[in-house]
GUPA-392536 format. One line per 2 residues: number of its first residue (from 1); their letters; for each residue x, y, z of N, C-alpha, C. Coordinates in nm, 4 decimals, padded with zeros to 6 digits. Layout:
N
NUM = A = X/Y/Z/X/Y/Z/X/Y/Z | ...
//
This chain:
229
1 = MG = -02.1536/01.5743/-02.1028/-02.1233/01.4477/-02.0374/-01.9758/01.4449/-01.9983 | -01.9474/01.4223/-01.8700/-01.8082/01.4250/-01.8240/-01.7336/01.2983/-01.8622
3 = QK = -01.6091/01.3145/-01.9031/-01.5235/01.1999/-01.9357/-01.4341/01.1720/-01.8151 | -01.4610/01.0619/-01.7452/-01.3892/01.0327/-01.6209/-01.2596/00.9570/-01.6500
5 = VN = -01.1518/01.0033/-01.5903/-01.0212/00.9391/-01.6043/-00.9673/00.9093/-01.4656 | -00.9131/00.7883/-01.4459/-00.8532/00.7541/-01.3179/-00.7320/00.8440/-01.2933
7 = PL = -00.7292/00.9193/-01.1817/-00.6194/01.0133/-01.1568/-00.4819/00.9476/-01.1494 | -00.4753/00.8220/-01.1046/-00.3466/00.7527/-01.0965/-00.3013/00.7068/-01.2348
9 = GY = -00.3942/00.6490/-01.3123/-00.3606/00.6066/-01.4475/-00.3201/00.7242/-01.5353 | -00.3798/00.8399/-01.5106/-00.3499/00.9629/-01.5842/-00.2064/01.0078/-01.5612
11 = RI = -00.1515/00.9750/-01.4427/-00.0179/01.0221/-01.4050/00.0908/00.9151/-01.4111 | 00.0519/00.7911/-01.4463/00.1502/00.6827/-01.4535/00.2570/00.7153/-01.5574
13 = GI = 00.3829/00.7004/-01.5187/00.4942/00.7296/-01.6087/00.5335/00.8749/-01.6109 | 00.4564/00.9612/-01.5426/00.4884/01.1045/-01.5381/00.5288/01.1430/-01.3953
15 = TE = 00.4351/01.1310/-01.3022/00.4685/01.1566/-01.1617/00.4434/01.0333/-01.0756 | 00.3713/00.9344/-01.1284/00.3426/00.8114/-01.0540/00.4225/00.6955/-01.1121
17 = PW = 00.4843/00.6120/-01.0271/00.5577/00.4952/-01.0789/00.4635/00.3820/-01.1166 | 00.5092/00.2923/-01.2020/00.4310/00.1740/-01.2385/00.4200/00.0835/-01.1169
19 = RS = 00.3036/00.0199/-01.0997/00.2830/-00.0706/-00.9869/00.3437/-00.2086/-01.0129 | 00.3553/-00.2472/-01.1391/00.4248/-00.3718/-01.1760/00.5453/-00.3346/-01.2601
21 = RW = 00.6645/-00.3775/-01.2161/00.7875/-00.3375/-01.2850/00.8632/-00.4640/-01.3286 | 00.8425/-00.5033/-01.4525/00.9125/-00.6183/-01.5089/00.8941/-00.6184/-01.6603
23 = YA = 00.9751/-00.7013/-01.7267/00.9668/-00.7143/-01.8725/00.9359/-00.8594/-01.9064 | 00.8507/-00.8815/-02.0057/00.8177/-01.0173/-02.0488/00.7932/-01.0186/-02.1989
25 = TR = 00.8139/-01.1352/-02.2580/00.7837/-01.1523/-02.3994/00.6317/-01.1615/-02.4177 | 00.5887/-01.1548/-02.5402/00.4447/-01.1629/-02.5682/00.3868/-01.2954/-02.5188
27 = KD = 00.4665/-01.4013/-02.5247/00.4207/-01.5340/-02.4829/00.3897/-01.5387/-02.3329 | 00.4728/-01.4733/-02.2498/00.4596/-01.4811/-02.1038/00.3825/-01.3649/-02.0419
29 = FK = 00.3581/-01.2606/-02.1189/00.3011/-01.1386/-02.0617/00.1658/-01.1628/-01.9950 | 00.0768/-01.2321/-02.0641/-00.0580/-01.2573/-02.0108/-00.0519/-01.3354/-01.8792
31 = RL = 00.0304/-01.4404/-01.8756/00.0410/-01.5239/-01.7557/00.0935/-01.4442/-01.6363 | 00.1956/-01.3636/-01.6591/00.2544/-01.2855/-01.5494/00.1583/-01.1760/-01.5015
33 = LL = 00.0847/-01.1189/-01.5936/-00.0127/-01.0152/-01.5571/-00.1228/-01.0731/-01.4679 | -00.1711/-01.1921/-01.5033/-00.2736/-01.2584/-01.4218/-00.2177/-01.2988/-01.2857
35 = ED = -00.0918/-01.3389/-01.2831/-00.0264/-01.3726/-01.1559/-00.0219/-01.2511/-01.0640 | 00.0135/-01.1359/-01.1193/00.0172/-01.0113/-01.0406/-00.1197/-00.9819/-00.9809
37 = QK = -00.2228/-00.9994/-01.0624/-00.3595/-00.9735/-01.0159/-00.3984/-01.0696/-00.9034 | -00.3633/-01.1984/-00.9183/-00.3932/-01.2976/-00.8142/-00.3198/-01.2657/-00.6840
39 = IR = -00.1934/-01.2239/-00.6953/-00.1130/-01.1903/-00.5764/-00.1769/-01.0740/-00.5020 | -00.2150/-00.9687/-00.5756/-00.2749/-00.8508/-00.5119/-00.4085/-00.8851/-00.4452
41 = KY = -00.4906/-00.9619/-00.5158/-00.6217/-00.9999/-00.4607/-00.6063/-01.0850/-00.3351 | -00.5110/-01.1768/-00.3377/-00.4913/-01.2659/-00.2228/-00.4452/-01.1874/-00.0998
43 = IK = -00.3469/-01.0991/-00.1188/-00.2956/-01.0209/-00.0046/-00.4044/-00.9307/00.0505 | -00.4790/-00.8659/-00.0383/-00.5845/-00.7737/00.0048/-00.6950/-00.8479/00.0799
45 = KE = -00.7276/-00.9686/00.0328/-00.8346/-01.0465/00.0966/-00.7909/-01.0977/00.2338 | -00.6697/-01.1516/00.2423/-00.6238/-01.2131/00.3674/-00.5835/-01.1098/00.4725
47 = FY = -00.5366/-00.9921/00.4279/-00.4863/-00.8916/00.5226/-00.5551/-00.7570/00.5022 | -00.6871/-00.7614/00.4859/-00.7619/-00.6359/00.4662/-00.7483/-00.5439/00.5872
49 = SA = -00.7403/-00.6038/00.7072/-00.7307/-00.5244/00.8307/-00.5933/-00.4610/00.8499 | -00.4948/-00.4958/00.7649/-00.3599/-00.4397/00.7785/-00.3475/-00.3026/00.7132
51 = AI = -00.4568/-00.2486/00.6594/-00.4579/-00.1151/00.5955/-00.3531/-00.1072/00.4849 | -00.3787/-00.1783/00.3746/-00.2841/-00.1844/00.2624/-00.3366/-00.0998/00.1465
53 = PR = -00.2746/00.0161/00.1199/-00.3222/00.0999/00.0095/-00.2612/00.0647/-00.1263 | -00.1445/-00.0048/-00.1241/-00.0734/-00.0239/-00.2506/00.0187/-00.1463/-00.2417
55 = ID = 00.0272/-00.2204/-00.3531/00.1164/-00.3366/-00.3618/00.1947/-00.3266/-00.4929 | 00.3273/-00.3176/-00.4833/00.4132/-00.3123/-00.6019/00.4771/-00.4491/-00.6228
57 = IE = 00.4963/-00.4860/-00.7497/00.5559/-00.6156/-00.7823/00.6706/-00.5967/-00.8812 | 00.7866/-00.6513/-00.8454/00.9043/-00.6489/-00.9324/00.9455/-00.7929/-00.9615
59 = RT = 00.9884/-00.8182/-01.0840/01.0256/-00.9543/-01.1233/01.1639/-00.9589/-01.1863 | 01.2353/-01.0681/-01.1586/01.3562/-01.1047/-01.2312/01.3339/-01.2464/-01.2836
61 = RE = 01.4330/-01.3035/-01.3481/01.4179/-01.4405/-01.3999/01.4066/-01.5418/-01.2864 | 01.4727/-01.5122/-01.1745/01.4799/-01.6099/-01.0656/01.3721/-01.5914/-00.9593
63 = SV = 01.3250/-01.4678/-00.9373/01.2358/-01.4455/-00.8226/01.1369/-01.3325/-00.8483 | 01.0428/-01.3210/-00.7534/00.9425/-01.2141/-00.7552/00.9556/-01.1368/-00.6243
65 = TV = 00.9608/-01.0045/-00.6329/00.9659/-00.9201/-00.5133/00.8338/-00.8472/-00.4992 | 00.7677/-00.8680/-00.3858/00.6387/-00.8036/-00.3583/00.6602/-00.6977/-00.2506
67 = IV = 00.6329/-00.5720/-00.2844/00.6499/-00.4612/-00.1906/00.5119/-00.4193/-00.1416 | 00.4871/-00.4400/-00.0135/00.3549/-00.4138/00.0447/00.3616/-00.2882/00.1311
69 = YT = 00.2823/-00.1884/00.0957/00.2705/-00.0666/00.1763/00.1562/-00.0890/00.2757 | 00.1826/-00.0670/00.4027/00.0818/-00.0965/00.5039/00.0817/00.0075/00.6157
71 = GR = -00.0382/00.0373/00.6631/-00.0524/00.1299/00.7748/-00.0381/00.0598/00.9088 | -00.0511/-00.0751/00.9090/-00.0379/-00.1543/01.0325/00.0557/-00.2717/01.0060
73 = PG = 00.1869/-00.2480/01.0059/00.2819/-00.3552/00.9739/00.2773/-00.4719/01.0717 | 00.2400/-00.4459/01.1971/00.2323/-00.5527/01.2972/00.1301/-00.6581/01.2611
75 = VL = 00.0171/-00.6150/01.2031/-00.0886/-00.7087/01.1626/-00.0393/-00.7972/01.0479 | 00.0382/-00.7382/00.9567/00.0884/-00.8123/00.8402/00.1996/-00.9097/00.8786
77 = IG = 00.2899/-00.8665/00.9652/00.4065/-00.9496/01.0006/00.3676/-01.0605/01.0988 | 00.2847/-01.0265/01.1968/00.2443/-01.1252/01.2960/00.3504/-01.1456/01.4027
79 = RK = 00.3181/-01.2293/01.5003/00.4116/-01.2555/01.6110/00.5314/-01.3355/01.5612 | 00.6501/-01.2801/01.5815/00.7774/-01.3408/01.5392/00.7807/-01.3703/01.3892
81 = GA = 00.7048/-01.2923/01.3114/00.7064/-01.3066/01.1656/00.6323/-01.4286/01.1136 | 00.5428/-01.4855/01.1957/00.4727/-01.6081/01.1555/00.3799/-01.5850/01.0366
83 = KI = 00.3055/-01.4734/01.0389/00.2070/-01.4479/00.9328/00.2747/-01.4194/00.7991 | 00.3841/-01.3434/00.8038/00.4494/-01.3076/00.6774/00.5203/-01.4290/00.6169
85 = DQ = 00.5663/-01.5217/00.7022/00.6264/-01.6458/00.6508/00.5211/-01.7317/00.5810 | 00.4023/-01.7392/00.6403/00.2932/-01.8140/00.5791/00.2489/-01.7493/00.4481
87 = LR = 00.2468/-01.6150/00.4472/00.2099/-01.5419/00.3255/00.3113/-01.5694/00.2150 | 00.4389/-01.5716/00.2495/00.5432/-01.6001/00.1505/00.5237/-01.7388/00.0889
89 = TD = 00.4906/-01.8371/00.1718/00.4668/-01.9732/00.1226/00.3470/-01.9778/00.0275 | 00.2400/-01.9075/00.0644/00.1193/-01.9058/-00.0188/00.1446/-01.8366/-00.1530
91 = LE = 00.2204/-01.7265/-00.1506/00.2493/-01.6539/-00.2749/00.3422/-01.7335/-00.3666 | 00.4319/-01.8124/-00.3071/00.5201/-01.8960/-00.3896/00.4410/-02.0027/-00.4637
93 = KI = 00.3307/-02.0498/-00.4030/00.2423/-02.1456/-00.4712/00.1714/-02.0797/-00.5891 | 00.1326/-01.9514/-00.5719/00.0647/-01.8783/-00.6805/00.1616/-01.8479/-00.7940
95 = AG = 00.2826/-01.7997/-00.7580/00.3793/-01.7566/-00.8594/00.4600/-01.8723/-00.9165 | 00.4752/-01.9799/-00.8387/00.5533/-02.0932/-00.8862/00.7022/-02.0672/-00.8859
97 = TK = 00.7458/-01.9686/-00.8090/00.8876/-01.9351/-00.7995/00.9153/-01.8708/-00.6639 | 01.0407/-01.8395/-00.6371/01.0782/-01.7781/-00.5098/01.0177/-01.6384/-00.4975
99 = VD = 00.9617/-01.6091/-00.3798/00.8985/-01.4788/-00.3560/00.9652/-01.4107/-00.2365 | 01.0025/-01.2848/-00.2555/01.0596/-01.2043/-00.1478/00.9589/-01.0946/-00.1137
101 = IR = 00.9250/-01.0818/00.0134/00.8252/-00.9823/00.0558/00.8933/-00.8716/00.1342 | 00.8665/-00.7477/00.0935/00.9162/-00.6308/00.1666/00.7974/-00.5483/00.2141
103 = TK = 00.8078/-00.4962/00.3337/00.6994/-00.4125/00.3866/00.7486/-00.2694/00.4033 | 00.6627/-00.1751/00.3682/00.6922/-00.0333/00.3887/00.5763/00.0289/00.4650
105 = EV = 00.6086/00.0932/00.5758/00.5037/00.1498/00.6598/00.4547/00.2827/00.6035 | 00.3236/00.3014/00.6031/00.2618/00.4274/00.5618/00.2593/00.5184/00.6849
107 = DK = 00.3349/00.6285/00.6791/00.3497/00.7161/00.7961/00.2166/00.7791/00.8373 | 00.1441/00.8313/00.7386/00.0175/00.8992/00.7672/-00.0955/00.8347/00.6859
109 = PE = -00.1644/00.7368/00.7435/-00.2749/00.6711/00.6710/-00.3843/00.7674/00.6272 | -00.3994/00.8798/00.7012/-00.5042/00.9770/00.6663/-00.4784/01.0444/00.5326
111 = LS = -00.3509/01.0412/00.4841/-00.3173/01.1041/00.3563/-00.3179/01.0038/00.2405 | -00.3544/00.8792/00.2675/-00.3668/00.7790/00.1623/-00.5130/00.7690/00.1205
113 = AQ = -00.5421/00.8012/-00.0048/-00.6803/00.8051/-00.0524/-00.7472/00.6683/-00.0421 | -00.6724/00.5608/-00.0702/-00.7297/00.4271/-00.0624/-00.7740/00.3943/00.0801
115 = LV = -00.6920/00.4312/00.1781/-00.7264/00.4036/00.3172/-00.8412/00.4924/00.3649 | -00.8486/00.6138/00.3116/-00.9608/00.7027/00.3457/-01.0917/00.6435/00.2935
117 = AE = -01.0894/00.5953/00.1675/-01.2096/00.5346/00.1085/-01.2500/00.4088/00.1854 | -01.1521/00.3270/00.2245/-01.1820/00.2052/00.3001/-01.2363/00.2386/00.4389
119 = SV = -01.1870/00.3471/00.4982/-01.2360/00.3892/00.6295/-01.3835/00.4297/00.6223 | -01.4196/00.5048/00.5179/-01.5596/00.5453/00.4991/-01.6472/00.4228/00.4763
121 = AE = -01.5979/00.3294/00.3920/-01.6746/00.2077/00.3632/-01.6972/00.1249/00.4905 | -01.5945/00.1172/00.5736/-01.6055/00.0408/00.6985/-01.7090/00.1025/00.7924
123 = QL = -01.7102/00.2362/00.7987/-01.8088/00.3042/00.8834/-01.9508/00.2831/00.8321 | -01.9673/00.2846/00.6995/-02.1008/00.2627/00.6418/-02.1500/00.1198/00.6675
125 = EK = -02.0574/00.0231/00.6646/-02.0952/-00.1158/00.6928/-02.1386/-00.1333/00.8388 | -02.0853/-00.0464/00.9251/-02.1247/-00.0514/01.0665/-02.2475/00.0347/01.0949
127 = RA = -02.3154/00.0750/00.9875/-02.4415/00.1504/00.9934/-02.4255/00.2906/01.0526 | -02.3097/00.3516/01.0319/-02.2916/00.4910/01.0744/-02.3619/00.5826/00.9748
129 = SF = -02.3940/00.7027/01.0166/-02.4551/00.8018/00.9276/-02.3570/00.8375/00.8165 | -02.4010/00.8296/00.6912/-02.3087/00.8528/00.5796/-02.2557/00.9956/00.5780
131 = RR = -02.3394/01.0936/00.6147/-02.2933/01.2324/00.6176/-02.1842/01.2510/00.7229 | -02.2064/01.1936/00.8399/-02.1088/01.2062/00.9481/-01.9786/01.1346/00.9122
133 = AV = -01.9899/01.0155/00.8519/-01.8715/00.9375/00.8160/-01.7854/01.0106/00.7126 | -01.8501/01.0652/00.6105/-01.7779/01.1352/00.5037/-01.7131/01.2629/00.5570
135 = KK = -01.7886/01.3409/00.6323/-01.7369/01.4675/00.6837/-01.6223/01.4459/00.7831 | -01.6363/01.3464/00.8708/-01.5332/01.3178/00.9704/-01.4031/01.2738/00.9031
137 = SA = -01.4136/01.1856/00.8044/-01.2952/01.1371/00.7335/-01.2252/01.2506/00.6588 | -01.3037/01.3394/00.5970/-01.2466/01.4536/00.5250/-01.1748/01.5483/00.6211
139 = QL = -01.2326/01.5733/00.7373/-01.1705/01.6616/00.8360/-01.0395/01.6029/00.8890 | -01.0371/01.4721/00.9146/-00.9145/01.4072/00.9627/-00.8032/01.4158/00.8582
141 = TM = -00.8403/01.4026/00.7312/-00.7411/01.4119/00.6229/-00.6827/01.5530/00.6148 | -00.7671/01.6541/00.6275/-00.7185/01.7926/00.6236/-00.6304/01.8230/00.7450
143 = QA = -00.6668/01.7706/00.8623/-00.5867/01.7919/00.9828/-00.4496/01.7249/00.9731 | -00.4406/01.6169/00.8928/-00.3141/01.5449/00.8768/-00.2163/01.6191/00.7862
145 = GA = -00.2642/01.7249/00.7179/-00.1744/01.8058/00.6354/-00.2072/01.8100/00.4877 | -00.3208/01.7563/00.4482/-00.3602/01.7615/00.3069/-00.4025/01.9032/00.2694
147 = QG = -00.3819/01.9395/00.1430/-00.4245/02.0701/00.0936/-00.5643/02.0653/00.0317 | -00.6135/01.9440/00.0124/-00.7489/01.9303/-00.0422/-00.7934/01.7854/-00.0351
149 = VK = -00.9222/01.7641/-00.0196/-00.9768/01.6288/-00.0168/-01.1184/01.6301/-00.0737 | -01.1496/01.5241/-00.1471/-01.2836/01.5087/-00.2031/-01.3272/01.3643/-00.1783
151 = IH = -01.4435/01.3464/-00.1168/-01.4977/01.2129/-00.0904/-01.6364/01.2026/-00.1514 | -01.6577/01.0950/-00.2257/-01.7831/01.0767/-00.2993/-01.8402/00.9392/-00.2652
153 = VG = -01.9652/00.9362/-00.2228/-02.0320/00.8078/-00.1963/-02.1596/00.8010/-00.2807 | -02.1895/00.6816/-00.3295/-02.3077/00.6653/-00.4141/-02.3740/00.5307/-00.3927
155 = GR = -02.5064/00.5293/-00.3875/-02.5818/00.4060/-00.3662/-02.7068/00.4351/-00.2850 | -02.7600/00.3343/-00.2215/-02.8802/00.3522/-00.1383/-02.8381/00.4064/-00.0020
157 = LG = -02.8020/00.5325/-00.0004/-02.7514/00.5960/00.1215/-02.8604/00.6009/00.2287 | -02.8256/00.5519/00.3478/-02.9211/00.5526/00.4575/-03.0375/00.4570/00.4370
159 = GA = -03.0229/00.3633/00.3420/-03.1306/00.2676/00.3147/-03.2448/00.3249/00.2331 | -03.2210/00.4360/00.1639/-03.3263/00.4999/00.0836/-03.3706/00.4086/-00.0309
161 = EM = -03.4924/00.4278/-00.0780/-03.5454/00.3464/-00.1864/-03.4716/00.3700/-00.3174 | -03.4380/00.4974/-00.3403/-03.3705/00.5331/-00.4661/-03.2237/00.5690/-00.4391
163 = AR = -03.1353/00.5172/-00.5211/-02.9926/00.5458/-00.5056/-02.9641/00.6921/-00.5364 | -02.8682/00.7483/-00.4639/-02.8272/00.8868/-00.4902/-02.6808/00.9014/-00.4544
165 = RE = -02.6281/01.0233/-00.4754/-02.4859/01.0485/-00.4514/-02.4667/01.1631/-00.3546 | -02.3594/01.1549/-00.2795/-02.3244/01.2616/-00.1850/-02.1742/01.2889/-00.1988
167 = TV = -02.1380/01.4160/-00.2097/-01.9971/01.4535/-00.2264/-01.9601/01.5625/-00.1271 | -01.8418/01.5483/-00.0671/-01.7888/01.6501/00.0243/-01.6515/01.6913/-00.0267
169 = VF = -01.6269/01.8212/-00.0382/-01.4982/01.8729/-00.0869/-01.4459/01.9760/00.0112 | -01.3225/01.9592/00.0572/-01.2516/02.0573/00.1386/-01.1245/02.0965/00.0652
171 = GS = -01.0928/02.2238/00.0611/-00.9710/02.2693/-00.0054/-00.9820/02.2572/-00.1564 | -00.8669/02.2466/-00.2241/-00.8658/02.2373/-00.3705/-00.8216/02.0970/-00.4126
173 = VP = -00.8793/02.0482/-00.5236/-00.8455/01.9154/-00.5774/-00.8212/01.9309/-00.7278 | -00.6982/01.9668/-00.7697/-00.6693/01.9908/-00.9124/-00.6495/01.8600/-00.9897
175 = LS = -00.7575/01.8072/-01.0445/-00.7529/01.6769/-01.1111/-00.6726/01.6796/-01.2416 | -00.6710/01.7930/-01.3097/-00.6077/01.7996/-01.4412/-00.4614/01.8417/-01.4368
177 = TL = -00.4113/01.8813/-01.3203/-00.2729/01.9276/-01.3088/-00.1813/01.8086/-01.2848 | -00.0934/01.7798/-01.3807/-00.0066/01.6623/-01.3703/00.0974/01.6774/-01.2597
179 = RA = 00.1366/01.8000/-01.2285/00.2360/01.8228/-01.1230/00.1769/01.8044/-00.9839 | 00.0453/01.7988/-00.9733/-00.0191/01.7862/-00.8430/00.0031/01.6460/-00.7859
181 = DL = 00.0421/01.6411/-00.6585/00.0581/01.5132/-00.5886/-00.0810/01.4690/-00.5419 | -00.1511/01.4025/-00.6329/-00.2912/01.3669/-00.6095/-00.3049/01.2153/-00.5979
183 = DF = -00.3699/01.1704/-00.4928/-00.3912/01.0270/-00.4707/-00.5397/00.9958/-00.4848 | -00.5696/00.8751/-00.5347/-00.7078/00.8341/-00.5562/-00.7294/00.6942/-00.4994
185 = GF = -00.8466/00.6734/-00.4385/-00.8781/00.5420/-00.3839/-01.0257/00.5097/-00.4006 | -01.0557/00.3803/-00.4090/-01.1937/00.3347/-00.4260/-01.2186/00.2124/-00.3386
187 = AI = -01.3314/00.2111/-00.2705/-01.3688/00.0970/-00.1859/-01.5185/00.0750/-00.1957 | -01.5617/-00.0454/-00.1612/-01.7033/-00.0823/-00.1665/-01.7522/-00.1182/-00.0272
189 = AR = -01.8663/-00.0602/00.0102/-01.9311/-00.0943/00.1369/-02.0484/-00.1866/00.1063 | -02.0422/-00.3082/00.1574/-02.1506/-00.4051/00.1354/-02.2445/-00.4006/00.2554
191 = TT = -02.3566/-00.3319/00.2396/-02.4529/-00.3160/00.3481/-02.5717/-00.4089/00.3276 | -02.6597/-00.4149/00.4256/-02.7771/-00.5036/00.4178/-02.8748/-00.4577/00.3095
193 = YG = -02.8718/-00.3300/00.2736/-02.9652/-00.2778/00.1740/-02.9002/-00.2524/00.0382 | -02.7782/-00.3004/00.0197/-02.7144/-00.2854/-00.1110/-02.5688/-00.2443/-00.1012
195 = VI = -02.5094/-00.2257/-00.2176/-02.3679/-00.1891/-00.2262/-02.3547/-00.0382/-00.2412 | -02.2611/00.0204/-00.1658/-02.2339/00.1643/-00.1748/-02.0880/00.1834/-00.2163
197 = GC = -02.0666/00.2595/-00.3215/-01.9312/00.2880/-00.3681/-01.8748/00.4109/-00.2998 | -01.7487/00.4036/-00.2603/-01.6812/00.5154/-00.1919/-01.5548/00.5514/-00.2686
199 = KA = -01.5459/00.6751/-00.3126/-01.4271/00.7238/-00.3827/-01.3642/00.8365/-00.3014 | -01.2317/00.8442/-00.3052/-01.1613/00.9506/-00.2313/-01.0462/01.0048/-00.3156
201 = WV = -01.0340/01.1365/-00.3168/-00.9218/01.2056/-00.3799/-00.8506/01.2865/-00.2714 | -00.7191/01.2751/-00.2615/-00.6426/01.3508/-00.1616/-00.5320/01.4280/-00.2330
203 = YR = -00.5335/01.5602/-00.2163/-00.4329/01.6480/-00.2775/-00.3311/01.6868/-00.1715 | -00.2039/01.6490/-00.1953/-00.0991/01.6702/-00.0946/-00.0011/01.7812/-00.1311
205 = GM = -00.0312/01.8587/-00.2342/00.0565/01.9695/-00.2716/00.1204/01.9464/-00.4075 | 00.1933/02.0479/-00.4549/00.2592/02.0396/-00.5852/00.3950/01.9718/-00.5729
207 = LP = 00.4275/01.8898/-00.6726/00.5590/01.8267/-00.6768/00.6606/01.9259/-00.7313 | 00.7870/01.9206/-00.6864/00.8876/02.0145/-00.7357/00.9160/01.9928/-00.8840
209 = VK = 00.9447/02.1022/-00.9546/00.9746/02.0955/-01.0977/01.1192/02.0518/-01.1158 | 01.1404/01.9485/-01.1988/01.2768/01.9031/-01.2269/01.3382/01.9930/-01.3338
211 = ER = 01.4581/02.0436/-01.3046/01.5260/02.1314/-01.4005/01.5807/02.0472/-01.5149 | 01.5442/02.0852/-01.6357/01.5922/02.0131/-01.7537/01.6694/02.1083/-01.8440
213 = KR = 01.7788/02.0596/-01.8996/01.8581/02.1414/-01.9914/01.7898/02.1414/-02.1278 | 01.7414/02.2554/-02.1667/01.6662/02.2646/-02.2926/01.7644/02.2820/-02.4078
215 = QG = 01.8347/02.1720/-02.4407/01.9398/02.1763/-02.5406/01.8864/02.2180/-02.6772 | 01.7694/02.1649/-02.7130/01.7119/02.1954/-02.8434/01.6816/02.3426/-02.8588
217 = VK = 01.6273/02.4064/-02.7555/01.5938/02.5482/-02.7595/01.7201/02.6321/-02.7687 | 01.8246/02.5907/-02.6907/01.9497/02.6650/-02.6895/02.0150/02.6641/-02.8276
219 = NA = 02.0181/02.5456/-02.8896/02.0767/02.5344/-03.0234/02.0010/02.6171/-03.1243 | 01.8681/02.6181/-03.1130/01.7867/02.6968/-03.2071/01.8187/02.8444/-03.1922
221 = AE = 01.8374/02.8905/-03.0678/01.8672/03.0324/-03.0445/02.0018/03.0685/-03.1040 | 02.1004/02.9773/-03.0908/02.2335/03.0043/-03.1449/02.2298/03.0135/-03.2971
223 = VT = 02.1506/02.9244/-03.3601/02.1391/02.9252/-03.5059/02.0748/03.0534/-03.5539 | 01.9684/03.0989/-03.4838/01.9012/03.2228/-03.5193/01.9953/03.3411/-03.5089
225 = HG = 02.0744/03.3429/-03.3988/02.1681/03.4520/-03.3778/02.2741/03.4539/-03.4870 | 02.3202/03.3327/-03.5277/02.4227/03.3244/-03.6325/02.3693/03.3735/-03.7662
227 = ND = 02.2440/03.3434/-03.7959/02.1844/03.3867/-03.9221/02.1681/03.5370/-03.9261 | 02.1327/03.5960/-03.8088/02.1166/03.7408/-03.8040/02.2481/03.8117/-03.8278
229 = A = 02.3575/03.7484/-03.7796/02.4874/03.8096/-03.7961/02.5302/03.8050/-03.9421
//
């Protein structure tokens, strides 16, 4: 029986940064955590078409900073910044404090696993062939410069009576290698015949090794050498 681990959670604090960056006492921790969840859900619901793979939240005593990564910044900002101003007002009502919104554009949406999964889900909702949708999305990701991609869909594929799974893998996807720059995304396609889950893994290459001074090893070697003398 396979033990499944979320690839992003597996790498948090090692090669992946925390999505919420703030400190709170035990008394306030629960409230702030729920606020973060409400903020993310609200932005994702209202601006799903803006292609948002990730939302980071930073807090100080005076304000909340929401960093929104988006593949279509124009959809999020709106004409003359009207939409983002309205979003700021709505988030201030949720957080109860001043909110600052920053947008960061995703250069290559094809290399974002969350956007790949959402793209497959969108095609399935439009009644596209699941095999064609999965294969096309995987090919576009590889053409964008990925070294490996894996897309998995599960449910009543094609309206079949019995649920089943379909997986497409191109290149290599090293799930257990912590140095691997691996992205993971999950989306749901709500079709007329049921819900279909879409998962995507995108491997973008190895991260560079940070040189560390192995002081402990060096000292041990010096002590050994001194004892031999």
